[in-house]
ROVEX-977158 format. One record per residue (C-alpha): chain; residue number from 0; x, y, z; residue in one letter. Coordinates in Angstrom, 2 decimals. Each point is the difference from the previous one (the first is absolute). Layout:
// ROVEX-977158
   chain     n        px        py        pz   res
       A   NUM         X         Y         Z     a
...
// end
This chain:
// ROVEX-977158
   chain     n        px        py        pz   res
       A     0    -56.85    101.28    208.97     m
       A     1     -3.64     -0.19     -1.06     a
       A     2     -1.50      3.01     -1.74     l
       A     3     -2.65      1.93      1.98     p
       A     4     -3.00     -1.49     -1.85     l
       A     5      1.41     -3.47     -0.62     e
       A     6     -2.65     -2.60      0.84     g
       A     7     -2.87      2.30     -0.89     y
       A     8     -2.19     -0.91     -2.98     r
       A     9     -1.74      2.66     -2.09     v
       A    10     -2.71     -0.86     -2.55     l
       A    11      0.28      2.72     -2.61     d
       A    12     -2.99      0.71     -2.24     l
       A    13      1.31      3.29     -1.31     s
       A    14      0.81      1.42     -3.41     v
       A    15      1.70      3.06     -1.46     w
       A    16      2.05      1.99      2.52     q
       A    17     -1.70      1.11      3.21     q
       A    18     -0.73     -3.53      1.19     g
       A    19      2.91     -1.78     -1.63     s
       A    20      2.76      2.27      1.29     y
       A    21     -1.38     -0.23      3.55     a
       A    22      0.35     -3.78     -0.04     s
       A    23      3.39      0.22     -1.74     a
       A    24      1.29      1.99      2.97     m
       A    25     -1.26     -2.75      2.31     l
       A    26      1.80     -2.59     -2.14     a
       A    27      3.21      2.03      0.29     d
       A    28     -0.24     -0.49      3.76     m
       A    29     -0.46     -3.75     -0.22     g
       A    30     -3.75     -0.58     -0.37     a
       A    31     -1.17     -2.88     -2.19     d
       A    32     -2.17      1.95     -2.44     v
       A    33     -2.23     -2.19     -2.15     i
       A    34     -1.29      1.93     -3.00     k
       A    35     -3.41     -1.24     -1.20     i
       A    36     -0.83      0.30     -3.70     e
       A    37     -2.06     -1.92     -2.54     s
       A    38     -0.02     -0.50     -3.74     y
       A    39     -3.03      2.29     -0.20     a
       A    40      1.50      2.62      2.32     n
       A    41      3.79      0.22     -0.17     p
       A    42      1.63      3.06      1.51     d
       A    43     -0.13      2.57     -2.86     p
       A    44      3.50      1.04      1.03     g
       A    45      1.36     -3.13     -1.65     r
       A    46     -0.51      1.64     -3.38     t
       A    47      0.71      3.60      1.02     t
       A    48      3.12      1.60     -1.40     v
       A    49      1.29      2.88      2.11     a
       A    50      3.34      1.73     -0.07     g
       A    51      0.88     -0.66     -3.63     g
       A    52      0.71     -3.12     -2.06     p
       A    53      1.73     -2.83      1.86     s
       A    54      0.30     -3.72     -0.36     e
       A    55     -1.57     -0.27      3.45     r
       A    56     -3.15      1.60      1.39     n
       A    57      1.45      2.37      2.58     s
       A    58     -3.50      1.07      1.07     y
       A    59     -1.19     -3.45      1.01     f
       A    60      3.29     -1.21      1.47     h
       A    61      0.36      3.11      2.16     s
       A    62     -3.48     -0.38      1.47     l
       A    63     -0.08     -3.78      0.43     n
       A    64      3.53     -0.94      0.98     r
       A    65      0.45     -2.77      2.51     g
       A    66     -3.56     -1.37     -0.32     k
       A    67     -1.41     -3.37     -0.98     r
       A    68     -2.70     -0.19     -2.68     s
       A    69     -2.92     -2.41      0.00     i
       A    70     -2.99     -0.35     -2.30     l
       A    71     -3.45      0.03      1.63     l
       A    72     -3.30      0.87     -1.63     d
       A    73     -1.98      1.46      2.89     l
       A    74     -3.16      0.08     -2.11     k
       A    75      0.13     -3.81     -0.01     c
       A    76     -1.14     -2.07      2.99     e
       A    77      3.13     -2.16     -0.13     a
       A    78      2.20      3.09     -0.08     g
       A    79     -1.76      1.44      3.03     r
       A    80      0.48     -3.29      1.85     e
       A    81      3.75      0.31     -0.44     v
       A    82     -0.11      3.67      0.98     f
       A    83     -1.67     -0.75      3.33     w
       A    84      2.53     -2.80      0.57     r
       A    85      2.72      2.62     -0.51     l
       A    86     -1.71      2.37      2.44     v
       A    87      0.31     -2.66      2.71     e
       A    88      3.80      0.49      0.04     s
       A    89      0.14      3.69     -0.92     a
       A    90      0.98      2.90      2.20     d
       A    91     -1.25      2.65     -2.43     v
       A    92     -2.44      0.16     -2.88     f
       A    93      0.90      3.08     -2.03     h
       A    94     -1.85      1.46     -2.98     n
       A    95     -0.64      3.20     -1.92     n
       A    96     -3.22     -1.06     -1.65     m
       A    97     -2.65      2.58     -0.81     r
       A    98     -2.78      0.17      2.57     g
       A    99     -2.59     -2.73     -0.53     g
       A   100      2.26     -2.47     -1.83     v
       A   101      0.89     -2.11      3.04     l
       A   102     -3.57      0.03      1.26     e
       A   103     -1.18     -1.54     -3.28     r
       A   104      2.57     -2.76      0.54     l
       A   105     -1.24     -0.65      3.53     g
       A   106      3.20      1.29      1.57     i
       A   107     -0.21      2.35      2.96     d
       A   108      1.64      0.46      3.38     f
       A   109     -2.76     -1.80      1.88     a
       A   110      0.47     -3.16     -2.10     r
       A   111      3.79      0.24      0.30     i
       A   112     -0.38      0.22      3.78     q
       A   113     -2.12     -3.16     -0.02     q
       A   114      2.65     -1.90     -1.94     v
       A   115      3.05      1.48      1.75     n
       A   116     -0.49      2.43      2.89     p
       A   117      3.69      1.00     -0.17     r
       A   118     -0.09      1.16     -3.62     c
       A   119      0.20      3.75     -0.58     v
       A   120     -1.91      1.37     -3.01     m
       A   121      1.51      2.95     -1.86     s
       A   122     -1.87      1.99     -2.65     s
       A   123      1.78      2.78     -1.91     a
       A   124     -2.78      1.87     -1.76     t
       A   125     -0.38      3.17     -2.02     g
       A   126     -2.12      2.29      2.15     w
       A   127     -0.33     -1.88      3.29     g
       A   128     -2.42     -2.75      1.02     h
       A   129     -2.67      2.36      1.35     l
       A   130     -2.00      2.86     -1.46     g
       A   131     -1.90      0.56     -3.26     p
       A   132      3.02     -0.70     -2.25     d
       A   133      1.19     -3.21      1.64     a
       A   134     -0.69     -2.00     -3.16     t
       A   135      1.06      2.66     -2.51     t
       A   136      2.90     -0.96     -2.23     g
       A   137      3.36      1.67      0.57     a
       A   138      3.38      0.34     -1.65     m
       A   139      3.22      1.66      1.07     d
       A   140     -0.54      3.23     -1.94     t
       A   141     -3.56      0.33      1.27     l
       A   142      1.24     -0.20      3.58     a
       A   143      2.67      2.60     -0.74     q
       A   144     -2.78      2.25     -1.28     a
       A   145     -2.65     -0.46      2.67     r
       A   146      2.54     -0.33      2.81     g
       A   147      1.24      3.56     -0.52     g
       A   148      3.46     -0.81     -1.31     f
       A   149     -0.51      1.34     -3.53     m
       A   150     -1.34      3.32      1.29     s
       A   151      3.46      0.77      1.40     s
       A   152      2.07     -0.95     -3.05     t
       A   153      0.80      1.85     -3.19     g
       A   154      1.87      3.20     -0.82     e
       A   155     -1.92      2.95      1.39     g
       A   156     -3.69      0.70      0.34     q
       A   157     -0.41      0.57     -3.74     e
       A   158      1.10     -3.48     -1.01     g
       A   159     -2.08     -3.15      0.32     p
       A   160      0.29     -2.38      2.98     p
       A   161      2.45     -2.81     -0.69     t
       A   162      0.01     -3.62      1.10     m
       A   163      3.21     -1.62      1.16     a
       A   164      2.21     -1.56     -2.66     g
       A   165     -0.34     -3.40      1.67     f
       A   166     -2.86     -1.78      1.82     p
       A   167      0.69      1.52      3.40     q
       A   168     -3.55     -0.50      1.32     a
       A   169      0.22     -3.75     -0.57     d
       A   170      3.37     -0.27      1.69     h
       A   171     -0.83      2.20      2.96     v
       A   172     -3.21     -2.01      0.37     g
       A   173      2.04     -3.21     -0.06     a
       A   174      2.36      1.22      2.72     i
       A   175     -2.94      0.99      2.21     v
       A   176     -1.62     -3.39     -0.67     s
       A   177      3.16     -1.96      0.87     g
       A   178      0.50      2.08      3.15     y
       A   179     -3.59     -0.66      1.07     s
       A   180      0.31     -3.76     -0.52     i
       A   181      3.07     -0.14      2.23     v
       A   182     -1.86      2.00      2.69     l
       A   183     -2.88     -2.49     -0.13     a
       A   184      2.43     -2.91      0.32     l
       A   185      1.68      1.67      2.98     l
       A   186     -3.40      0.44      1.64     h
       A   187     -0.81     -3.64     -0.65     r
       A   188      3.26     -1.17      1.54     e
       A   189     -0.77      2.02      3.14     r
       A   190     -3.68     -0.89      0.34     t
       A   191     -0.69     -3.02     -2.21     g
       A   192     -2.63      2.06     -1.80     e
       A   193     -0.04      0.41     -3.78     a
       A   194     -1.66      3.02     -1.53     q
       A   195     -1.06      1.52     -3.29     e
       A   196      2.35      2.57     -1.56     v
       A   197     -1.33      2.59     -2.44     n
       A   198      2.21      2.52     -1.81     t
       A   199     -0.51      1.99     -3.18     s
       A   200      1.68      2.05     -2.70     l
       A   201     -2.08      3.00      1.06     y
       A   202      0.88     -0.16      3.69     g
       A   203      3.67     -0.57     -0.78     s
       A   204      0.11      3.08     -2.24     q
       A   205     -1.47      2.05      2.81     m
       A   206      2.51     -1.45      2.47     a
       A   207      3.04      1.14     -1.99     i
       A   208     -1.44      3.52     -0.12     q
       A   209     -1.05      0.09      3.63     t
       A   210      1.28      3.43      1.02     f
       A   211     -0.82      1.51     -3.39     n
       A   212     -3.67     -1.00      0.11     i
       A   213     -0.26      0.87      3.68     t
       A   214      1.59      3.40     -0.59     g
       A   215     -2.32      0.79     -2.89     a
       A   216     -3.03     -0.84      2.12     l
       A   217      1.23      2.06      2.95     w
       A   218      0.67      2.99     -2.26     a
       A   219     -3.05     -0.73     -2.18     d
       A   220      2.02      0.62     -3.15     e
       A   221      2.33     -1.80     -2.39     m
       A   222      3.65      0.90     -0.25     r
       A   223      0.64      1.03     -3.64     p
       A   224      2.20     -2.00     -2.32     r
       A   225      3.21      1.94     -0.60     l
       A   226      2.06      0.63     -3.11     r
       A   227      3.76     -0.36      0.03     h
       A   228      0.45      3.76      0.37     d
       A   229     -2.46      0.10      2.93     e
       A   230      1.74     -2.60      2.13     r
       A   231      2.60      0.77      2.65     r
       A   232      3.49      0.29     -1.50     p
       A   233      1.37     -2.66      2.37     t
       A   234     -3.00     -2.32     -0.44     w
       A   235     -0.04     -0.30     -3.77     n
       A   236      1.23     -1.87     -3.06     h
       A   237      2.55      1.36     -2.47     y
       A   238      1.53     -1.00     -3.31     q
       A   239      3.73     -0.22     -0.64     g
       A   240      1.58      1.08     -3.24     g
       A   241     -0.12     -3.60     -1.27     d
       A   242     -3.79     -0.11      0.30     g
       A   243     -0.01     -2.23      3.09     k
       A   244     -1.92      0.98      3.12     w
       A   245      0.86      0.19      3.67     f
       A   246     -1.94      0.81      3.14     m
       A   247      0.79      2.32      2.87     i
       A   248     -1.78     -0.89      3.22     g
       A   249      1.45      2.22      2.74     a
       A   250     -2.09      1.22      2.93     l
       A   251      0.07      2.23      1.92     p
       A   252      0.92      2.11     -3.00     a
       A   253      1.88      2.78      1.76     d
       A   254      2.34     -2.46      1.73     k
       A   255      1.54     -1.08     -3.32     w
       A   256     -0.51      2.96     -2.29     w
       A   257      3.38      1.71      0.37     v
       A   258      1.86     -3.25     -0.76     e
       A   259     -2.18     -0.64     -3.03     f
       A   260      0.85      3.44     -1.31     c
       A   261      3.73     -0.64      0.52     e
       A   262     -0.14     -3.24     -2.00     v
       A   263     -2.04      1.67     -2.75     m
       A   264      2.50      2.85     -0.20     g
       A   265     -2.75      2.53      0.68     a
       A   266      0.97      1.72      3.28     p
       A   267     -2.33      2.92     -0.74     d
       A   268     -2.99     -2.31      0.48     l
       A   269      1.11     -0.44      3.62     a
       A   270     -0.41      3.73      0.65     l
       A   271     -3.06      2.21      0.39     p
       A   272     -2.51      0.03     -1.63     p
       A   273      0.36     -3.81     -0.32     y
       A   274      1.35     -0.90      3.44     l
       A   275     -3.09     -1.52      1.64     t
       A   276     -2.54     -2.52     -1.23     a
       A   277     -2.70      2.65      0.09     d
       A   278      2.19      2.37     -2.05     d
       A   279      0.57     -2.68     -2.63     r
       A   280     -3.65     -1.02     -0.07     q
       A   281     -0.94      3.58     -0.86     a
       A   282      2.43     -0.15     -2.96     r
       A   283     -0.39     -3.64     -0.83     n
       A   284     -0.13      0.16     -3.83     p
       A   285      3.14      2.16     -0.01     e
       A   286      1.92     -2.31      2.37     v
       A   287     -1.06     -3.21     -1.76     i
       A   288      0.83      1.55     -3.38     g
       A   289      3.52      0.83      1.21     r
       A   290      0.48     -3.51      1.33     m
       A   291     -1.28     -1.60     -3.21     d
       A   292      2.52      2.02     -2.01     a
       A   293      2.86     -0.88      2.36     i
       A   294     -0.78     -3.73     -0.02     f
       A   295     -0.06     -0.05     -3.80     a
       A   296      3.76      0.72      0.02     t
       A   297      1.06     -3.44      1.33     r
       A   298     -1.24     -3.57     -0.19     t
       A   299     -2.43     -1.48      2.45     r
       A   300      2.60     -2.30      1.57     d
       A   301      2.51      2.82      0.39     e
       A   302     -2.52      2.04      1.95     w
       A   303     -1.05     -2.96      2.14     v
       A   304      3.62     -0.77      0.85     q
       A   305      0.75      3.64      0.82     a
       A   306     -2.97      0.25      2.35     f
       A   307      0.59     -3.37      1.64     q
       A   308      3.64      0.86      0.70     e
       A   309     -1.41      2.68      2.29     r
       A   310     -2.51     -2.49      1.49     s
       A   311     -2.88      1.93     -1.53     l
       A   312     -3.25     -1.86     -0.58     l
       A   313     -0.03     -0.63     -3.75     v
       A   314     -0.64     -3.20     -1.95     q
       A   315     -0.30     -0.86     -3.70     p
       A   316     -3.41     -0.74     -1.48     v
       A   317      0.63     -3.65     -0.83     a
       A   318     -1.91     -2.06     -2.50     d
       A   319     -0.81     -3.69      0.55     w
       A   320      3.18     -1.14     -1.74     l
       A   321      2.04      2.29      2.26     d
       A   322     -1.71     -1.35      3.11     v
       A   323      0.61     -3.61     -1.05     g
       A   324      3.73      0.71     -0.36     r
       A   325      0.45      2.04      3.16     d
       A   326      2.59     -1.57      2.37     p
       A   327     -1.99      1.34      2.95     q
       A   328     -3.03     -2.05     -1.08     a
       A   329      2.06     -3.18     -0.30     w
       A   330      1.80      0.57      3.30     a
       A   331     -3.30      0.06      1.89     n
       A   332     -1.67     -2.88     -1.83     g
       A   333     -2.46      2.33     -1.70     y
       A   334      1.26     -1.60     -3.22     m
       A   335      0.78     -3.72     -0.13     v
       A   336      0.76     -2.69     -2.54     q
       A   337     -2.67     -2.72     -0.25     v
       A   338      0.79     -3.10     -2.07     p
       A   339     -2.48     -1.38     -2.50     d
       A   340     -0.84     -3.67     -0.43     e
       A   341      3.27     -0.53     -1.89     l
       A   342      2.08      1.74      2.65     g
       A   343      0.57      3.18     -2.00     q
       A   344     -0.10      3.05      2.32     p
       A   345     -2.34      2.90     -0.71     w
       A   346      0.04      3.37      1.79     p
       A   347     -3.13      0.65      2.02     m
       A   348     -1.13      2.50      2.61     v
       A   349      0.37     -1.64      3.40     g
       A   350     -1.65      0.65      3.34     s
       A   351      0.16      3.51      1.46     p
       A   352      0.07     -1.56      3.49     v
       A   353      3.32     -1.07      1.51     h
       A   354     -0.17     -2.29      3.02     l
       A   355      3.39     -0.60      1.57     s
       A   356     -0.71     -3.61      1.06     k
       A   357     -2.47     -1.16     -2.64     t
       A   358      0.45      2.02     -3.20     p
       A   359     -2.54     -0.43     -2.78     a
       A   360      0.71     -2.45     -2.78     q
       A   361     -1.47     -0.18     -3.48     i
       A   362      0.25     -3.75     -0.29     r
       A   363     -1.10     -0.32     -3.64     a
       A   364     -1.55      1.89     -2.85     q
       A   365     -3.71     -0.40     -0.72     a
       A   366     -1.35     -3.53     -0.56     p
       A   367     -1.21     -1.36     -3.30     a
       A   368     -3.75     -0.25     -0.43     f
       A   369     -1.23     -2.83      2.27     g
       A   370      3.57     -1.16      0.62     q
       A   371     -0.63     -1.24      3.54     h
       A   372     -3.53     -1.39     -0.25     t
       A   373      0.89     -3.65      0.55     e
       A   374      2.71      0.85      2.53     e
       A   375     -2.38      1.94      2.23     v
       A   376     -2.80     -2.55     -0.28     l
       A   377      2.35     -2.84      0.93     l
       A   378      1.01      2.01      3.07     e
       A   379     -3.69      0.23      0.93     l
       A   380     -0.25     -3.80     -0.04     g
       A   381     -1.53     -0.55     -3.42     y
       A   382      1.26     -3.02     -1.93     s
       A   383      0.83      0.02     -3.69     w
       A   384     -3.28     -1.85     -0.63     d
       A   385     -1.82      2.70      1.96     d
       A   386      1.64      2.69     -2.11     i
       A   387     -0.99     -1.77     -3.22     s
       A   388     -3.58     -0.22      1.22     a
       A   389     -0.02      3.68      0.93     l
       A   390      1.29      0.87     -3.46     r
       A   391     -2.80     -2.02     -1.60     e
       A   392     -2.54      1.81      2.17     r
       A   393      1.30      3.37     -1.24     g
       A   394      1.72      1.11      3.21     a
       A   395      2.79      1.64     -1.94     f
       A   396     -2.15      1.42     -2.78     g
       A   397     -0.15     -0.74     -3.70     d
       A   398      3.43      0.13     -1.64     a
       A   399     -1.62      0.61     -3.39     s
       A   400     -1.33      3.40      1.09     q
// end
């Protein structure tokens, strides 16, 4: 059975993560994603090392899996000729260029509509396409800062705000971008009308904090960052005697408290003056201190097992290696094996979406630089002589750069 986006063509002029992961998700669902690069402007991710030394670039392969790569120099007239030929058969033109870049290349939605009225244009920007900062540069950490995320992180009010330990703004922005593209395609299928899609890192950061930002505005005050000993006892992280951490996430607190005390071997904490959540909150440092001392007597996994045997809501704090080896992740396709060009399988995070009839497929790892240039141009009707002439005219850029 065909994948949901099979037959759809996406022209992908994106780099780094926000734009590239959005189009990777479309490729997982069957779209023909054609990644446009040039000798002068390769995706910087090709030379980015993330996640530790490896014989393969996990960063680039994760973000560009299942795509085809072509070389086009859009600053060159011949390169732009090929681009507009590609637009004629495209369903989506997707980019995360800084505001003003496309305009200087003569690319905008009005021109795309002239060439192909059915082509959706998607722009994943930093701060949104409108307003005084529409052309201001952005990066993941800057969006975490301005979008309010960092103001809520860190240990207590005394400590500094802390950014996430991974580029969450880029990836949340990518998910919002991919979602928006699919909505625009659905609208087009219903009405025949293509439209322009604009998403941003900034707006996506606000979206994942929707009730937090709304609540702060309604109350006209910020909720303070809490220390470990200020958090609710059943909504907190603890360390086992082996130094490993686990998380308790049980609400409403009073429903589970007596059972937690039984497992901890601390029945006195289930009696007054600790019986209700309000009682415990008034004595929070004392209660958390007792729990910290109790949990130091056994290993993390022993405590997790003891709590889970009673169906209490406790999970280990897993690192990335733990997650990649979790049977639950593999059972749901959240982890998959993707073969390289020699057929050797490599573990990779799969799609978080499971469709019962048309499940996502990562069909290949990321393409080599310009790997599919001739293949795509031949599909467009160019001959080998045409391709040679385009190369001489600089359509693919200068290989000596």
